[in-house]
N, C-alpha and C positions, 0 to 999 in steps of 0.2 A: 673803761674797764668793765662796767656793767654790760655794755653792748657786746663786748667780746665774750663774756660769760654766757649771755643769752644765745649767741651764735654757737658756742661750743656745746651748750646743752641741747640745742636743736639737732646738731650733728650726732651727738651721742644717742639721742632718741631715735633718729632715723636709722642709725646703725643697729640698735637693738631691735627695732621693728623689722628691718631687713633680715637680720639673723633669725628672728622668730618665723618670718615668712618662709625662709629656706629650710627650716627644720633644725636649726642649730641647737635648740633647747629641748629636743626630743631625746630624753635620756635613754629610752629603750633602744632607739635606733643607733645612738652613739655607742652604747655598750656592745650591741651586736657588731657594729663596725670595728670596734677595738679587738674583739675576738677574731674576726675575719682577718684583720691586719696581722695579728700574731701568727695565725695559721699560714698566711701568705709568706711572711718572713721566714718561717721555719722551712717552707718548701723551696726557698731560694738558696739555702746554704747546705753544703758547700757548693760554690760555683762549679760548673762543669767546664773544665779547661780544655777538654778534647775538641771543642769547636773553635779554638783560637785561630787556626789557619783560615777557616771560612769567615769567621768574624772579623779578622784583621783585614782581609780583602774587602769585605763590605764596608768596614770603617774607612778604608782608604778611598773607596768610591764616594762615601759620604763627604769626606774632607774635600775631595776634588770638586764635587758638586757645589759645596758651599763657597769655595774659592772662586770658581768660574762664575757662578751666579752672582756673587757679590761684586766682582770686578766688572762684569757685564752691566749690572745695574748702576754701578758707580759711573762708568763712562757715559751712560745715557742720562743719569740724573744731573750731571754738571750742566749741560746745555739747557735741560728742562728747568732746572732751578734758576738759571740765569734768565730764562724767558719769563719766569714767574716773579721777577724782581721789579718792583714798581719804580725804582730809581733808574732803571736802565731801559725799560720798554714801555710803550703806551698801554693804557688800561685794557683794551680788547685783547692784546697779546697776553698780558699778565693773567687776566681772568680765564682765558682759554687754557693756559698752562696749568694754572692752579686747579681748574676743574678736572683736567686729565689726571693730575696727581691725586685728587680727592677720590675719583672713581677707582683708581688703582688701589689706594689704601683701604677702600671700603671692603674689598674682597680679601679675605685672609689667604695667607700663602698656601695653606692646605687645600683650599678651594681652587686656587690658581692651579695647583698640581693636578686636581681632578680634571679641570677644564683642559689642561695641556696634555694630559694622558689621552683624553678623547681626541685631541687635535693631532699630536705627533706620535701617539702610541706609548706603550709601557716602556719603562726604562729610565735611566738617569738623565737623559736629555730633557724629559718632561720636568723632572725635579729641578734641574739647573735653570731652565727657562722660568719656572715658577718663582724660584728665589730671585732671579734677575728682575722679573717684572715687579715683584713686591718691593725689592730694594729701590727701584726707580721711584716708586710712589713715596716711600719713606724718606730716603735721602734727598730727593728732589724738594720736598716740602721744607726740610731742615736747611738745605743749602739756600733756598730762596730767602729764608729768614736771616741766615748768616750774611748773605750778600746785601740785604736791605739794612743790616745793622752797621754797615760802613758809614762813616761820618759823611753826611750829605754835603757839607761845606767843602770837603776835599774833592768830592765828585764834581761839584759845580765849578770849583776852581780849575780843575783839569779840563772839564768840558769847555769852559770859557777860553781855554788856550787852543781850542780847535780839535780836541781829541774826540774820536768817534766811540761808538759803543764797544767795539772790539778792544780798543786801546784802554778804555776805562776798565773793562773786565780784566784785561791782562796786567795792567800796571797799577791799578788802585784796588779793585775789588778782591782779586785773588791774593795779593800779598797781605791784605788786612784780615782775610778770613781763612787763610790756608791751614792754620793750626786747628781751627774748629772743624774744618772740612775733613782733614785727615784723621782727627780723633774720632769723629762719627763713623768714618769708614772702618776703622778698627773695631768699634763697637758693633757695627753691622755685620762684620765678618764673624765675630764671636756669636752673635745672635743667630746667624744663618747656619753655623755649625750645629747649634742646638736644634733648630727647626728642621734641618735636612735629615736629622736622625729619625723623624717620624713621617717623612714624605713617602717612605716605602709602604706605609699603611694603605695608600691608594694606588700602589704600583708604580711610583715615581722614582724607584731606585734607592740605593743606599741600605743602611743597616736596618731601617724600619721594617722592611719586608720580613726579615728573620725575627724581629721583635714581635710582630703580629702573629707569625706562625707559632712561636713558642708560647705566646699568651693563649692562643686558640687551643693548642694541644696541652695546656696546663704544665708545660715543661719549664718550671720556674728556675731550676738550677742553671739551665742554659740562658734563660732570660737575664739572670743576675750577672752572668759573664758579659753579656752585651752592655748592660747598664754600667758595669765597672769600666769597660772600655770607653764608653761615652764620657764617664766621669774623668777618666785619665786624660782624654783628649781635651775636655773643657778646661781642666786645670792647667794643662800645657799651653792652651790658647791664652788663658788669663795671664800666665807668667810671661809669655812672649809679648802679649799686648802691653803689659806694664813696662817691660823692658824697652819696647819701641817708643812708648810715650815718654819715658824718662830720658831716652837717648836722643830723640829727634824732635819732640814737641815741647814748645816753650810753656804751654799751658798745663803741663803735668804738675 
């Protein structure tokens, strides 16, 4: 018990020092920030609903980007995750696959969008590819862990019966980890919907382009309309995801 209290005290001390370093205890700065926040909120209401046709089209583009990028990344992450599974492949293959996934995860999705705008040009294609690439790194890592979590005794028993890697993946690994795989896919789709809304900041399509324009022009009433649309979409995604988990996944 004493050891746990010491660890907790150290963590609290580190938190306090971190907050102090970041200016959290600067009362003057915080008070000015509170005033600015109130001014900002006043400028956002009432929302300007006249932009709904344009905003709705941009929101649809954002949703399509998120769906396409997520599914593209999902299809690539499955084989990459399998290659990163120690119980299925030799060490050199596993280390190479995991290194590739680590490199992909090191670069944030927004930076991937910048790179892909340079490569393929402005527009939603760059955003879709950025989401797809980041999804590969994120889901591939998780899937490798899920696949390795399958009971090794079962794998050895089936392998002893003469099954190859493909049969092991198809008839042992996948049935045991399918619920976790699909659950993380739904989470990744929700995440990419949120992320895709800001990829337009760097010219990668979606509603982010209009958000940046309204921020730069200090048009906060129109910005609030976009934020409300994003909130509505996120809530609908959460409801749909919860229904799918409850309806089809055993782990819900």
